[in-house]
C-alpha positions in Angstrom: -8.4 -60.3 -45.9 -7.8 -59.1 -42.4 -4.0 -59.9 -42.6 -3.8 -58.0 -45.9 -5.5 -55.0 -44.3 -3.1 -55.0 -41.3 -0.1 -55.3 -43.6 -1.4 -52.4 -45.7 -1.8 -50.2 -42.6 1.6 -51.2 -41.4 3.2 -50.2 -44.7 1.3 -46.9 -44.8 2.4 -46.0 -41.2 6.0 -46.8 -42.0 6.0 -44.7 -45.2 4.4 -41.7 -43.5 6.8 -41.9 -40.5 9.9 -42.3 -42.7 9.2 -39.4 -45.1 10.9 -36.9 -42.8 13.8 -39.2 -41.9 16.8 -40.0 -44.0 19.8 -42.3 -43.4 22.9 -42.3 -45.5 26.6 -43.4 -45.2 29.2 -40.6 -45.0 33.0 -40.8 -45.4 34.9 -38.5 -42.9 38.3 -37.4 -44.1 40.9 -35.9 -41.7 43.5 -33.5 -43.0 46.1 -35.7 -41.3 45.1 -39.0 -43.0 44.1 -40.3 -46.4 42.1 -43.1 -44.9 38.5 -42.1 -44.3 36.3 -43.2 -41.4 32.9 -44.6 -42.2 30.1 -42.6 -40.5 26.4 -42.9 -40.7 24.2 -39.8 -41.0 20.6 -39.9 -39.7 18.7 -36.8 -40.7 15.2 -36.0 -39.2 13.3 -33.1 -40.7 10.8 -31.4 -38.3 8.7 -28.3 -38.8 11.0 -25.9 -36.9 14.4 -27.7 -37.2 16.4 -30.4 -38.9 18.3 -32.8 -36.7 21.6 -34.2 -38.0 23.2 -37.1 -36.2 26.6 -38.4 -37.4 27.6 -41.7 -35.7 30.8 -43.8 -35.9 31.4 -47.1 -34.3 35.0 -47.5 -33.1 35.8 -50.8 -31.3 33.4 -50.9 -28.3 32.3 -47.3 -28.4 30.0 -45.2 -30.4 31.1 -41.7 -31.4 28.4 -39.2 -32.2 28.1 -35.7 -33.5 24.5 -34.5 -33.0 23.3 -31.0 -33.9 20.2 -29.1 -35.0 19.6 -26.6 -37.8 17.0 -24.1 -36.7 15.2 -23.1 -39.9 13.7 -19.8 -38.9 16.8 -18.4 -37.2 19.3 -20.0 -39.7 21.6 -21.1 -36.9 23.2 -24.4 -35.8 22.9 -25.7 -32.2 25.5 -28.2 -31.1 25.1 -29.2 -27.5 25.1 -25.9 -25.5 26.8 -24.0 -28.3 24.9 -21.8 -30.8 26.7 -21.1 -34.1 25.8 -18.1 -36.2 26.2 -17.8 -39.9 29.2 -15.7 -41.0 29.7 -14.0 -44.4 31.8 -16.7 -46.0 30.1 -19.0 -48.5 31.8 -22.0 -50.1 30.5 -22.9 -53.6 31.8 -26.2 -55.0 30.3 -27.3 -58.3 26.5 -27.0 -57.8 25.7 -26.4 -54.1 26.2 -23.5 -51.8 27.5 -24.1 -48.2 27.3 -21.5 -45.5 29.9 -21.2 -42.7 28.9 -21.0 -39.1 30.9 -20.1 -36.0 30.3 -19.6 -32.3 30.9 -16.2 -30.8 31.6 -17.3 -27.3 35.3 -17.9 -27.2 37.6 -16.4 -29.8 40.5 -18.6 -28.7 38.7 -21.8 -29.7 37.1 -20.9 -33.0 35.5 -23.8 -34.8 33.9 -23.3 -38.2 31.2 -25.6 -39.6 30.6 -25.6 -43.3 27.0 -26.6 -43.8 24.1 -26.8 -46.2 20.6 -27.6 -44.9 20.0 -30.2 -47.7 23.4 -31.8 -47.6 24.3 -31.5 -44.0 27.9 -30.9 -42.8 30.6 -30.6 -45.4 33.5 -29.7 -43.1 34.5 -29.0 -39.5 37.5 -26.7 -39.2 39.3 -25.9 -36.0 42.8 -25.2 -34.6 43.6 -28.9 -33.9 41.4 -30.8 -36.3 40.0 -30.4 -39.8 37.5 -32.9 -41.2 35.5 -33.3 -44.4 32.1 -35.1 -44.4 31.6 -36.5 -47.9 29.0 -38.8 -49.4 31.5 -40.1 -52.1 35.1 -41.2 -51.8 37.9 -38.8 -53.0 41.6 -39.2 -53.6 44.2 -37.3 -51.6 44.6 -34.5 -54.2 40.8 -33.9 -54.4 40.7 -33.8 -50.6 43.6 -31.3 -50.5 41.9 -29.1 -53.1 38.6 -29.0 -51.1 40.5 -28.0 -47.9 42.4 -25.3 -49.8 39.1 -23.9 -51.2 37.6 -23.9 -47.7 40.5 -22.1 -46.2 40.7 -19.5 -49.0 37.0 -18.7 -48.5 37.3 -18.6 -44.8 40.4 -16.3 -44.9 38.5 -13.8 -47.2 36.1 -13.2 -44.2 39.0 -12.6 -41.8 40.7 -10.2 -44.2 37.5 -8.0 -44.5 
């Protein structure tokens, strides 16, 4: 009976601790390649923020992209950079993604396309463009997503 009680407490503690933490595989597509890299997304939901950690194991090293979404301010914090929401919104089939940029250096603009429930959809910059998808896509679908993102982003710059 005591073992059953200990097992029950262990299960309840695990369930209560895990309810704010989610783990899922993510496929990261580069604009330069049709072969995706397999990342792992660990999401931890706290009262004031949501922490998103994307990790990828490459040979002997671990590559990480770690950032926080501050719920009250509606901003992203990546390392020492703070990214503010801009006017552009990308709306694929049934979800709305906001776009965030840093205001620090106009020569190195990086745009993150993000939804607080999904996480990161895209990272767009001068040298590198990446899609973070939960399902695999073919090269035509990948190209269409990138085109839609760039069209929406350019609408903001034209205004």
